[in-house]
C-alpha positions, 0 to 999 in steps of 0.5 A, a space after each residue: 703269358 705276358 701280363 701287365 698291371 693296369 692302373 684305373 682310378 678304382 681298381 688295378 686290374 690285369 692285362 694278359 696278354 695272351 689268356 682267355 675269359 678261364 684265366 682272367 680275375 673279375 671275368 667269370 661271369 663273362 666266362 660263365 656265359 661262353 660256359 651258357 652258351 655251349 650247352 646252349 648251341 645245338 650240336 648240330 652248330 657247335 664244333 667239338 670239343 676237340 676242334 675248340 680245343 685246337 683253334 684255342 690253342 691257336 688262338 693262344 700263340 696268335 699275336 692279335 689274342 689281347 685280353 680274351 678278345 681277337 683284336 682283328 674282329 673284336 669278339 671274345 675267343 672263347 664264344 668264335 672258336 665255340 661255332 662250328 662253321 665260324 672262321 677266323 678272321 686272319 685265316 689261322 683257322 
């Protein structure tokens, strides 16, 4: 993973090119929201575990993944991959 330090006036933040929320310091609350959304989503609407993992594997290799965000659509990759009918904005899945 390509990581670099980005300094701000308030704090030092870690920038991670190919990371997901669960891997990023300070994103625990956001990641827990993804977990709750996945648990609450009706089974008929959500991608099964194997498909979700496959999608995230594809996203991890994508040059548009930056700080857990798809830079093509602006959403968290972990959220977009949840819904069964969702599609990658650059047609990788």
